Structure formats: structure tokens, C-alpha cells
C-alpha positions in Angstrom: 95.2 139.1 135.2 92.1 138.7 133.5 92.0 137.0 130.1 90.0 138.5 127.3 87.4 136.4 125.6 88.0 138.0 122.2 90.8 135.6 121.0 88.7 132.6 122.0 85.6 134.0 120.2 87.7 134.8 117.1 89.3 131.3 117.2 85.8 129.7 117.5 84.4 131.9 114.7 87.4 131.0 112.5 86.8 127.3 113.1 83.1 127.6 112.4 83.6 129.6 109.2 86.4 127.2 108.0 84.2 124.1 108.8 81.2 125.7 107.0 83.3 126.5 103.9 84.7 122.9 103.9 81.3 121.3 104.2 79.8 123.6 101.5 82.7 122.8 99.2 82.2 119.1 99.8 78.5 119.4 99.1 79.1 121.4 96.0 81.6 118.9 94.7 79.2 116.0 95.4 76.3 117.7 93.6 78.6 118.5 90.6 79.7 114.8 90.6 76.1 113.6 90.6 75.3 116.0 87.7 78.3 114.8 85.7 77.4 111.1 86.4 73.9 111.7 85.1 75.3 113.4 82.0 77.7 110.5 81.4 74.9 107.9 81.7 72.6 109.8 79.3 75.5 110.2 76.8 76.2 106.4 77.1 72.5 105.7 76.5 72.5 107.9 73.4 75.7 106.3 72.1 74.1 102.8 72.5 70.9 103.9 70.8 72.9 105.4 67.9 75.0 102.2 67.6 71.8 100.1 67.5 70.3 102.5 64.9 73.6 102.2 62.8 73.4 98.4 63.0 69.8 98.4 61.9 70.6 100.7 59.0 73.5 98.4 57.9 71.2 95.4 58.1 68.6 97.3 56.0 71.2 98.3 53.5 72.4 94.7 53.2 68.8 93.5 52.7 68.2 96.1 49.9 71.5 95.4 48.2 71.4 91.6 48.4 71.7 89.7 45.2 68.4 87.9 45.6 66.5 91.1 46.0 68.2 92.8 43.1 67.7 89.8 40.8 64.0 89.6 41.8 63.4 93.3 41.0 65.4 93.0 37.8 63.5 90.0 36.5 60.0 91.0 37.7 59.8 94.7 37.3 62.4 95.4 34.6 61.7 92.2 32.6 65.4 91.4 32.5 66.7 87.9 32.1 69.8 86.2 33.4 72.2 85.3 30.6 72.9 81.6 30.3 76.3 82.0 28.7 78.8 84.9 28.4 78.1 87.4 25.7 81.6 87.3 24.3 84.7 85.3 25.1 88.1 87.0 24.5 91.4 85.1 24.4 94.8 86.7 25.0 98.2 85.5 24.1 100.4 85.3 27.1 103.5 86.2 25.1 101.9 89.3 23.7 100.9 90.5 27.2 104.4 90.0 28.5 105.8 91.9 25.5 103.4 94.8 26.0 104.3 94.9 29.8 108.0 95.0 28.9 107.5 97.8 26.4 105.4 99.8 28.9 107.9 99.3 31.7 110.8 100.4 29.4 108.8 103.5 28.3 107.9 104.6 31.9 111.3 104.0 33.5 
């Protein structure tokens, strides 16, 4: 009763192919993981640089829109002056305001 070597060869070949597929799959997943990690890091760096640029633009905007700068330009370049007193003072009677509010609320109810 002689045993054939075919089943042993097929079993060994099956194990080798299965092992090779598993190793190649692992290597492929590892390479893909490294690529995705690099992409993530570059995206985070880009986000940080954009955040810094945004902060710089906000600071520049605040500098340009500050009251001191606007007043300086208005006074020097546009020859404007700052008023010392209000141009006109208006007085309102509280009773008249309440009466008008009452009329308007009745009208729009």
C-alpha cells in the first residue's frame, strides 16, 4: 500500500498560496494605511496653515477698521473734524410715545 505524494503536494501548495495571499494582503493594507496617514497629516497641516492665514486676515481687518486708524485717515486725508457737540438734540414726550405704541398695536392686532 503505497501512498501517493499528490495529496501532500497539493496540501503544501495550498498552504503556500494561502500564506502568500495573506502576507501580500497584509503588506497591501499596511502600504495603504501609510498612504492614508500621510494624506491625513498633509491635510492637517493645510488646515493649520489656513487657520493661521484666517487669523492673520482677521487681525489685519481689525487693524484697518479700528477707530484710531479711521479717525486718522478722516482727519488727515479727508480734512474732516470731530464734532464737539451733537448737531441737533431731539426731545420726545414719553406719553406721546406710549400713545403711538398703543395705536399701532391696536391697528396691527
